[in-house]
N, C-alpha and C positions, 0 to 999 in steps of 0.2 A: 504493499499499500503505500503510494507515494503521500508525502505530506503536503499541505497547502502552501506552505512556507517554502518548500523546494520549487513548488510550480511557480511561486511569484519570482522568486531569485531566477528562475528560468525564464520567465517573461521579462524580466528587466533586462538578461541577457540579450533576449531576443531583439528588444528594443534599442540595446546600446551596445553594438559589436565593437570589440575592440576598445570598450570604455568609452565611446564618442556618440554623444547624442545624435540621432538620425534628423532630428529638426534643427540641427546646429546650421550655420549658413556656411558654404564654402569658404567665402569670402569673408574675414572678420573684419569689424569695423577699427579704423584707425586710432591710434592713441589720442589723435585730435579730435576724438567725438565728445561731444560735450556731454555732460552729465549732470542733472540736477543735484544741488546738495542735498535735498529732502529723499532722494531715492538714490542710494548706494547703490552699486552695480553687485549683481548676484554672481558669486563664484558657485560653481556647480560642484566644486571639489568641496563644498561644505556640508554640513550633515544634509541628509536628505532622507525621506521617508517614501514607502511605497502604500498607497492606499485602496482597497478595493472595494467597490460599492456594487449590490446587485441592482439594477435599474428595471422599473417597472414601466410599462408604456413604450419602448422601443420596438419600432417596427419596420424600419428602412433604413438606409445608408445615410438618407437626410436626417434622420433623428441624430445617428453618431454624430454627424457633421456638427447639428446645433450643441450638442452636449461639450465636443471638443471646443468649440467657440465659445462657449458660457466658461467653460473652467479655465481657458488660456488665456482670459483678460485678466484673470487675477497674478498680482505680481508673487512670484514665488513657485507657480505652478511650471514643472519644465517638462513634463509630458502628459500626454493623455492618450489613451488607447481602449476603445471601445470595442467588444465583443458582440455581434448582433445575434449570432446563434447560443451563446451562453447567457446573453443578457447581463453583462458585466461591464464594468468600466473600470481601469486601472490607471492610477494616476502616479506619478512621482512629483514630490513638491519639497520645498525648503520649510517647515515648522518654524524657521526665524522669521520669514515673512508672513505665511498663509497659515492658519489654522484649518481643523476637518470642519468646522462649523460653518467658516466662510466658504470653503469649498461646496460644502452639503446645499448651502444656502442659493449659489449661484446656478447651480445646475436646477434645482427645484423651482426657481424661478423662471427656468426657461421651462418648465412645464413637464417635467419628468419627477417620479417618485422613486427617492433612494432608500435603500435599508443596506446598513452597514452590516459588515460580515462579522459575527461573533469571535471568530477565529482568528482576527487580527492582533498580534503582539501588543501587551499593552504591561505596563509597570505594574507590579503587585507590593503591595504594604500590609502587614499585620500590624493592629494597636490594641494596646492594652487600654481598657476602658474600666474607669471607677465610678461608682455612683449609682449602678443600674439597681432596682429594686424588683422588677418585673417583667414580665413580656413587652408591656405597653414602652418601656424605656426603650429595648432593644428596637421595636417598632419605631418609634421616634427618632432614634438615631440613624437607623436605616433610610427614612423621608429624609431627614434633613441632608444626608452624603448624597442621595439620589438627586438632590436640588442643586448640588454643585458642579459648576461645567466642567467636563473632563473625567466625570467619575462615571467609569461605564457599568460597573456593577461593585454593590457592596452588601454583604452578609456579616451580621452581628449575633453572634452568640452569647445569649443570655447565661447560659450555664458555665460557658468558658471565660465569660467577661470579656473578648475578645472580637474584632471586628477585622474582616478580611475585604480589602479593596482592591479592585481593580480599575487603573486610572491611565489617561494620557499623560506621560512625563512632558509632554511639549504643551500642555495645556493647565496643569497643575503641579504641584510635588506633594511629598506625603506631608511636609510641616503644614501646609494650608489645610490638609484635609485633618490632621489633628486638631488644627485650628477651628475646623467646622465643628468639630465634636465637642470642643469645649463650649463653642458658643450656643450650643444645645443644651450646657448646664452641666457636663460630665469632666471629668479630668481624663486625659488621653495620655497614655505614651507609647511612643514608636517602639516596638520589637524588634520588625524585620522591614526593610524597604530594598525592594529590588529582587535580585538572584542570589540567594546565599550560598547556592550551589559551590562546590571549590572554594570556599572562601576561606581566607586564615587570618587570625589577628595576632598580630606581634605587639610586644612591649618594648619600647625604644630606650636606651640609655646613652649617656654621655654627649647630651645636646645641650647645646648652650644657648641658641638663639635661634629665631625663627627661619633664618637664610640656611641653617644646616638643616631644619625640618625639609625645606624646600629642596636642599641637594639629596636629602635621601628619598624622597617623593620622584624625583628625576630618575633618579638611579633605578628605583624601581619599574619604573616604567617603560624604561628602556631594555629591561629584561625580557627574553622573547618568552610569550606564552603568558605575561599579564596582561591582563584586560582592563582592569581599573583599579587605580589605588585611591583610598579616603583615608585621609591623612586628619586624624584629631585633631582640635583645635588646639588644643593643649600643647599637642607635640610632641607627646611622649606616647602615642601610640597610634598603631597604622592596621587599615584592614586591607587586605590585597585579595582580588577574586583573578584566578589564574585559570589557565589550562593543563589539566594533570597529564598531558600526554608530551607537554613542552618542559613543564618546570614544576615544582613543589616547594613544600615549606622551608626543607633543609636548605635548597638554593636561593631561596628569597632572603633567608637570615644570612646567609655567606655574603650577600650581596649588600646587604647594610653592613656588613663589617668590611667588607672592601670598600666601602664608601668612604671610609676614614684615611685620612692622609694625615702625616708629619705627626704636629703634635694632637690632633683630634682622633680619639678611637670610640667608635660606636660599638654599639652591643645589642642586640636583638634577641628575644626570648617568646615562647609560645603566651600567648594571653588568651584565656578563656572568659569569654563574657559571662557575668552571674545570669543564671536561669531567671528571666525577667519575671515569668508566671509563677514560679515556685517561690521567690521572693516575695511577688505582692501578695500570693494567697498567704504566706506565713505573716505579713505585714497586716494584712485583713483581719488575721485570726486575731493576733496580737491587740490591735485596736478595738475588735469587738470584746474582747475579753477585758480588758482594762476599761470601756466605756462600761460594762455590764458591771466589773466590781465597784467603779466610783457610784456608780448607780447604785448599787446595792447598800454603801456605805450610808445614803441619804434614805431608800426605800425602806429598808429594813426598820430604823426608828420610827417612819411616818405610820407605816403598817401596825407598829406596837403602840403608838400612841392613838391610833386610829381605833383598831379592834381588839387589842388584849388589853391593855392598862384601862380603860374605861371600866372594865368588867372587876377589875380588882380594887378594894374598897381605899387602901392609902393611896393608890395613883389616881383613883376616880376623883376624889376632892381636890388634889393638887392640879389635875389636869383642869377641872373644872372652876378653879379659881378666876375672878372675874377681873380683869385689869382697868376697863373702862368700860360703862355701860353694861352690854352682853358681850363684849368680847372679853374671851378666856385666854389661858395661858395654853391650853391643848391648839387652839387656832393658830395663836401666831408661831407655836414650834413647827407645827406641820406646813404653814405657811411658808417660815426661813427654810425649811429642808427640802421644799417641793421645788423651790425656784431656781436652785442649781441645776436640778434634773431638767427642769422644763427648758431651760432657755441655752445652757451651757452644755450638757451631755447630749440633751434632745436637739440641739443646734443642727444637726445633720437632717433631719425630719423637715424642718424649714426650709434649709439650702434645695432640698430636694422638691418638695411642693412646690416652692417658688419657680425652679428652673421648669416644670413639667408643667405648670398654668401658663407661664411664660411662652412656651412652645404649643399651648393649647392643646395639650391631655392631659390627661390624669393616672396616677399612681399611686403605689401603696403608702407613699408618702404625705400623701394628699388626706388619705385617710386617716393616718396616726396624728397628722396636725391637726386636723379639725375635730378628732375624739378628744386627742389630751387638751387642747384650747378650750372646748367647751366644758369641760371639766374644771380646768384651772380657772378661766375667769369667772365663771359661775361662782367658785369656791371664794375667790378674791371679792365678787359681790356681796355675798353672805358675810366677809368678814367687814365690809365698809358698812353695810346693814347693821351689823351688830356693834359696830364702834358708835353710830348716829343712832342708834335706838335703844331703848329702855326696856321694850318688850318684844322685841326681835326674836323668832322662835326658827332655827335653820341650821340644816346640816352641810358643812362643806364636804368637798369632795376631792381633796387633796392628795389621799392615797389611790385613789383612782387614775389621777394622771401619771404620778411618780410610779407606783407597780405597774401601770400600762407598757411605760416606755422600758422600764427593767425588764419585763417578760420579753419584749420585742428585741430586745438586745440580746438576751440570751438565748431566744431560738434562731436570730442572725448567726451569733456565734457558734452554735451546735451545726448549723445548716452548711458554713462556711469550711467546718471541720469534715463533715460528711462530703461534701461536693469534693474535696481535695481528695477523697477515696477512690472516688468514681476514676479516676485516672492512674489509679494505683500500678495498674497493667502497663501502661505505656511509659510509667516512670521507670518501673523493673527492665522493661526492656532496653532504655536508654544507657541504664547502668551496667549492662550487660559487658561490652567491650572493656579489657583489659586496661590499664595506664601505662603501660610498658611493654615493649617487644624486643625479642634478641635480632639485632641487624648483623648479617652475614656478609663479608667481603669476600668474594671469589676470584681466583685467577681463572686466566683462559683455558684452563683446562676442568675448571668447575672444583677445584680445591679449595677449602677454607684458608683463607689468608689472616681475616682477623674477626674478630665478634666485639661487638658493642651493644650495651643495653639503652636503649632510647625510648623517648617519649611515644605512645603509640600515634598521635595527632602529626610526628614528625615524619613518619614513613611516606613514601612516593612510590607511585606506579613502578613496576618492574623490579622492585627492591627485593632480596631474597633474605626471609626471616627463619628463624629456628622457634619451633614448637616441642617442647619437653612433655613428657608424661604427665597430666594432671593439670598442665597449664591452658588458659583460653587461648584461642584463636583471635589475633589483633583486627586482621581484616580479610577480606574474601580474596583469597588466590586460590592456586593450582600447584597440587603437589608434584614436584619435581625429585624426591629422594624421601625413602623411608616407608614404612606400613604402620597403619595405625587404627584403632577404633575412635570415632568421634560423636559424642553424643550431643545430638542437635536439638533434643527435644524443646530448648528454651525459644528454639526459633520456628519449628515446623511441627512441635509437638510431637513429634514420633518418639515413642519411647525407647526403642532398641538403638544401641549404638549403631554406626554406619561404617562399614570398613573403607577406609580410604588408602588408595596406592598413587604411585606416579602416573598423572594425568587426571585424577578426580578431583573435584573442585572442592573446597572448604569455604564456610562462611566465618564471617567476622562475628564473634560472641560465644560462639560454640566450645565445647571442651574436649580436650585431645585427652584419650582415655589411658592407653596403653604402651604407645609408642612414641618413636622419636621421628617427627616429618620436619622435611625442610620444603618451605612453601615460597613461589614466587609471587608477590602482591599484584592483583589485578584490577582491584577498585578500592580505593582510599577516600578517607572522609567521608562526604556525604555522597558518596557513589557507592556505599557498601549496603549490602542487601538491608543490615540490621538500620541504617540510617532513613534507605527507601522505605519500609515498613513504618519507621516512625512518621514520617513525611505523609506517607497514605494513610495511615490513623488519623494525624490529627487533622489530615484535610477531611476526612468522614466525620469528625466530629463537630467541625465547622458546618458543614452540609445540613440543610433542615430538612427533616422528614416530612412527606405530604401531611400525614397526621399531625404534625405540628400547627397547620392552617387553623384548626379547631381552635386551640388556644390563642393563636395571632386574633382570630376573627372575634372571641370572648372578650379578650381585653381590650378592645376598643370601645366596648359600650359598659364594661363590669363596673368600674370604679364611678362614673356619673350614675348609674343605675343605684348603687349601693347610697351615694349621697342621698338621692331622693328617697329612696326606702327609707333611710333614717329619719329624715325629715318628716316623712308621712308616720312613723313610727311614732316620733315626738308628738306630733300634732294630734294622732288619735286618742292616744293616752291622755293626753293634756285637755281635750275637748272633753272627752270621758268624765276626765275627773272634775272639770269645771261644772259640768251640767249633772254630775251624781250619777252617773249611769251606772258606775260600778260601787258596790259598797265601800265606806269609807274606811272600815277596817281591813281593808286589803292594804291600804299606805302602811309602811313600817312606821315604828316609832321615831321622833326627831325627824319626820321626812314630809313634805307635803305633795299634793299632787303633779306639780311643775317639777320637782326634784325628780319622783318617780319615773315621769314620763321622759327627763333630759337622760336617766340612766339607760332607760331602755333605748332610746336613741344613740347614745354613746356607744352602746355595747352592739349594737348593728353597723356603726361604722366601722367597729375596731375588729369584731370577727370575720368579718369578710376577708377574703385572703386571695388575691391574683397571684401572689407567688407560687402556689402551689399548682395552679395551670400552667405557669410557665416553665416548672422545672419538670414536668411530667414526660414529657418526651424529651428532652435533649440529656438529662441526667441517665435514663434507659440507655440511649444509643450511645453516649459516652462508655460506660460500662460493659455494653454488650462488643462495641467494637473493639475495646481493648481486650476483652475476654476472648474474642474470636483470634486476634492477633496473636494470642498467649498460647491458642492451639493451634498455630497455623492457619488459620483461615483470615484472609484480608478483605473485609467487607467495605469497600469505598463509599461510604456515605449512607445517610438514613433513608435515600430514595431505594438504594438496593437492598437494605435491610428491610423496607417494607415491602416491597415488590416480592421478595422471596419466599414471605409465608402465603401467599397467594398462588404458588405455583402448583399445577396439575399435571404437567407434563414436562420430561426431562429429554432432551433430545441429545444423545451420546456421538460422537465423533467416534471412529475406530481406532485409526493407527494413533499410537501414543496415549489415547484416552481408556478404552476398553482395553487395549492390549498394553503390553510394556514399551514399545516404540522401539526396539532394537531387536529389527528382523534378523534372523538367521536362515542360511541357506540347509535345508534338512536333506536333499538330495537334488541330484544332477542326472538327467536323464538325455542319451544321444540317440540321434534317429537314422544316422548313418555313418559310416566308417570315418572318425576322426580321433587323434590323440587327445585323449582327456586334457593333460597339461596344457596342450597347444590352444584347444578350446576354450579352456578356463584362461589364460591369459590373453587372448584378443578380446574376450567379452569385458574382462575387468579391466583392461588398457582403456576401452569407449568408455565404460560406467566410471572410471576414475576422473571423468571431466564433469560428471553431475552431483549434487547435493543430494539428492533421494535417498532416503533411508536404505530403499531396496537395492541402490548402487550400491551404497556403501557396503552391505550386506555380500554383495556380487564380490565385490573387492576385497575383503577380510577374507571369504571363502577362498579366494584364489592365493593369497598370501599363504594361508595355512598348507594349502596344496603344495605350492613349491617349496614350503618347509620340508614337507612330508617327504617329498621327491627329491631334497637337496640340493636344488638351486637358488639361484640368489633371490631372495625374497622382493626386494626392493626394485628391479628390473623392469621396467614396462614398455613394450613395443610403442614406437610412434605411431600417432594418430591425427590423421589430415580429413579435411571436409568435417568437420564434428558439426551435428546438428540436435537440437531437443525439439520434442514434439510434446507439449504439456498435456497430460492426461493420457498418452500411448507409448513414449519411450523416448529413444535416441538411436541416431544412425552416424556411424564413422566409416573411415578407410583407411585400413591396416595393410601395407606390403602390396597396395592394388587391389586388395579385396574389400568389397562392402561389407559391413556389418550391422546388422540391426539388432535392438534389443529390446522388447517391449511386448505388450500385449495385442490381442486377436487385432484391433484398432490399427495399430502401427502396422502389421503384417497385409492389412487389406489394404493401407495406403500404397505400398509400395508392391501391390499385385503378388504376394506371396500367398501361394495356395499353400492351405492345412490339408495334409492327407487325413485317412479315417483312423489312422495310427494315433496322430497327433491330437484330434479331437476327443477320441475315447480316454487319451492320457490325461487331456485337460479336464473332462467331466470327473474323471474318477479322482483326480490329485485335488480339485477344488472343492468336492465334498468334505474332504477331510481340513477343511479351512486353511487351505495352502494356496499362497498367490504364486502364479506360475509367470515365468519372465522367459518367452519367447526367444529365441536367438535364429536369425538366419544369416547364412553366408553365401554372398554372390547370388540371391534371389530365391533360396530354397533353406527349408527350417531344417538346421543341423542339431539341433536338441534343445533343452530346456532347464530353469533352475526352478527349484520347487521352496519358495521362501515362507518361513511360518515367524509369525510375530504373536509370540506367548501370549496369553490372555493374563492379566491380573488377577491373581489369587483371590484377590476381594470382590471381583465384579459379580460375580452370581450373587453372593451374599447382598452386596449394595442394592443390586434391581430389584431383589426378594423384599430386603426393608423398605425400599422405597414404595413397592406395591402395598405392604403394609399401612403406609401413610398415606394410601390413597391417591399415590402418584404414579402414572403410567411411564413408561419408558418407551424409548423409540432410538433407533440408529439410522443415522445418515454418514455415507461415506463414500470415497470416489472408487472404492476396490470395486471388484467384480461380484455379480449377483451372490453365486454360489459360495465364494469365500465368505463374503458378507451374512449369507443366510446360516452358515456354520457356526461362525462365531456369534451371532446373535441367539442361536439355539444354546449352545452352550453357557452361555450368561442369563436365559430367560428372558429374551427381548423378543416379544412378538412381530412388532412390526419394522421392518427393514426399508430403506430406501436407498439402493446402491447404485455405484456409476454415476455419482451426482457431482457435478464441479462446485467451486465455492459459490458462485451465484445462486445455484440451484440449493445449495443448503440454507442460505437466506430466505429463498423461496419456500420453501419447506415450512420453515419456522413462522414466515408471513401467515401462510395457508392455515396454518395451526390457530395463529392470532385471530384470523376472520371467523373462527368459530366459536370466538369469545372464552378461548383457552389460554391462561396464565402460562407461558413457555420459559423454561431454562434451558440454554444450550452450553454444554460441557466440551470444551476443546482445546487443543496444545498447539496448533501451528497457523501459518500465516494464511492457510487456505480456510481457516476455520474464523477469521476476523469478522468477514460480513455477517457470518450467522451470529456471531457473539454480541454484536453490535446490534443486531435487528430482533435478538429474544429480548424480553421482558428483562431477564438476569442472565447476564453472560458470566459464565464460571469456566477460569483459564486455568489449566494445570502449571502448577509453578516451575516446572521443567521445560514449558514450552518456548514460543519464541516471544521476543519483546513486542512484538506487533500484537500478537493475542492477548497477553496481558494488559496492553495499553486500552484494547478495544471490550476488555471484561470489565463486570461489575465486582465481581469477586475472584480470588486470587487463592488458590488452593496450595499454601507453600509446600506441603509432603508431597505432593503430586499423587497423593492416595484418593480414591474413588469415595472411602468414607467419609470425606470431609465434604462431599456434596450434601451427605445427609446432615452433616453437623451442620452447614450453612442453613439449609432451610429449615432445620430443627430449633438452631439458635435465633432465626428469625422468627418463628412462629411464638418462642417463649417471649423474646423482646417485645411483640407486639401484644403478646397476653399481658405482658407486665406494664406497658404503656397503657393500655387500657384500664387494667386494676387503678394505675395511677390517675387517671381522669375518673375514673368511677369514685375513687376517694375523695379528690379534689372538688369536684362537681358536686359530690353527697354532702361532701363536709359543709359546702357552703349553702346547699340546698336547705341542709337540715338546720344547720348552724345558725343563719339568719332569722328563719322563725323563731327557734329558741330563744335568741338575743333579743328578739321583738316582743317576748313574751306571751307566745301562743300557749306555754303551759301555765302561764302563773293563774289563770281563772279557776283552773282545774287541779292543779297541784301545789300551788303556792310556790313553785320551784322559779327563778328567776336568775340569770347569768350575770355578774357584776361586771363591768366593764374590764375590771383588771382581769379577771377569769377568762372575760371573751378575748382579751391580748395573748393570754397564755394559750388559748385554744388556738388562737390564729397563728401564733410561733411554733405549735406542735404540727399543723397540719403541713406545713412546708419540709420541715424535717421528718415526717412519716413519709412524705413520698421520696425523698431523696434515698432513706433509709428502705426503702419499697424497691427502688431500682438498684441499690447495693446487693439485694438478693441475688442477682445475676451473678454476683461472682463466684458462687457455690455451683454455676452450672457444669455439668460433667457431660462427655459426648454420649449420644444413645448408641452407637457402634462403634467397637475398636475390634479390630481385626488384626489378630495376631498369629501369623504363619509365615515361615521363612519359605522363599521362593527362589531356587536355584535356577537360574538358566544354563548352568553346564548339563542338565540332564538334554536338552535340545541339542544334542550333538550332530555334527554334519556328519553326512555318508553319500558315497557316490556308489 
């Protein structure tokens, strides 16, 4: 599959051969040309960008001319190319002189509708956000960001307290995006700006002036492979983005040291930036804890003075002592102790409510501020009345205000602690890599010259490292010496240690068990499998599941409705009390009808909890994706997680998915008199030019045969006129003889007739689930190879287990019908579509979807990528190609089919947990608000005091997070433990 970026680059090359613009005039203006001062000449060597639009309404060549004319008028537009057939326009422009919006407006004014391609490259930044209290806050930030010119896409995660923003770097930068968030009333801290892949941070020592910092920056920029250098304003830190194929951290450190000369000596060392998210979480926990403790210092005495001491005779008299008129010592003490909590410790609620109302929304802070203010200022009113009246009989509610704030702070503290545990699995993954590694220096003969222990972050691609028994593998690499077993359970979930020999790949973070290994590093830093897993899971946790839309919709109207409900509650109870609709004895002692109504109204305000709704989905998705990653199942976001639980049919590819993916030749058949060694050598020579797994099997078979006969295993005859026929086979000429190797389709293409003997052998062998490679020499079938790809040992059990889950299985393969049917029969799949090309596989998936069936596709190769992309859930085998993995929604790291069941079952468990969270969150509000409003009071005398309502509100959020944490105990429904040895499939002649 060719990427769009590659296509754009190719189109640019087509339009600018030899680096020169086709529109550039052959005769240049002379130097005497007058250029206005306000219009500096455009240097086409300056930074240019390529913009692609889809055009609606383009019908003929005159339309193309109109578009070109409209765009070329703009200063800074270099080239305009319009494709009538594809309905696209490609524009090369200088962002220094013109922006995307101006180009779009110019073309749209000429009468055409444009649609910008979402795939166009954009800068990405991640921003930590403080101050969000519920999903309405996240919604407000998203709306504010989408209004900012240059922001293409913005996703805000309430659970992660983070925003991921895609933006046009020529229109806006990350600092202005952070400022937009702050303008919305939240604190914003930049986590990542731009591409963090292959980025190293260095701490500099020995610098004494800004000029020296500039010198080092220039030295680093001249290093081959360095793409960007970001110098810290203080001059003691530098971040470098580099190409790992050309340079690495050690080379960059050496460059800094060599930049010094004479009396100047510079030193560079690795610098690991602190984990911003973890630091912020710990800081948030500390703040909430301190605020709760300080609040308790004041609220506990207020509670005692209000609820406990008045019932004890010695204290009752003292607290009831009148200072002036009806003002007592108890009132003054409660007022004195409550005020710091209300306005100093509770200041965060005022700030949050102010910013929420300022941006035209409402959140939990609004409810808390309204409730506590109503209680506090009514209490102040009672104090004023007591001070000015000799007969006033009223009760203050200072304990309501102070205890409400204390319980909410306690709930927030426990909620933040619990939310931190939702990403425990991800944190464990990031800590798997060891801190140090043993770097070997080899001579030309491969002998170890020296050995040095260095920091793992200093390793570069192609470094040779030593891994002793019991040590962790520092980076991804290939074994070049030694044998051992490696425990990969922490990455793939595979419980059994995997045997490793020269040529086998090892994964960073895994543990070498019992042997000595020498490994050549192939992927380091952010390119390792471990880093990729962490990045994928982080991206998945940022993505919103469709089921989250319910909470987003409810949150828009929730708080205003609660405020209205609280006001109506107060009004109804107050009116009923004034008109004596209920008995007077319902009113508690030392309280009047207004105060009773006010307590009911405040309870309704503070019992409602929008936070629980906002946490129901993201916390469950965070735990599930982290748990899946720890068991070798990488789920790319909430959308894939939600779709997987609806899967009713699983479509399996055959080769590499149901089978091991390592075909071996199991028999060779000759149809006329030709030497077996000569026959195998000729076919292997032709097949060596192909990357197909069947071709590799034939080449390996020929090598073993030459070793058996004692001939040179590395010798290959020269092949000329090589041709490949996709889906059929290959052709080549050796020593003047034409060699064809492939299936019956290839033979028919070249007019090769198959005898009855060949046809009978094909029919008989294909019934044994073997693939036949026919070989024709000089237009006549000379022989064939029977190739078998062993079925994975767990395949049959997985298909059976899926059936028990109510999920049907289908096989779609490009192999011949007989072999496919035999494999399907062996594993228990009833329906087979054979001899299907990649497009045909995708069409089969779409046919099933047209019937209303939710389809999952499981594959591993490039030819599976269209079907993986078309399926509702694409599952890629981890050992498959990068293209297949990119196209998939779920990656099975262990390459085991049992993880297909794990992915679907984990999805079902997660969606079930999300539903339970919603039932609890919605049910709590549906039940809690009527009780707080006093619906039970007339019948049972039970009422919910405001401080207790606040405690219930805090407990609801905590309960939802704890409910999601139960997914941490998830266990796979199927664990297949059976050794499978390929050696039993030995070759025979």
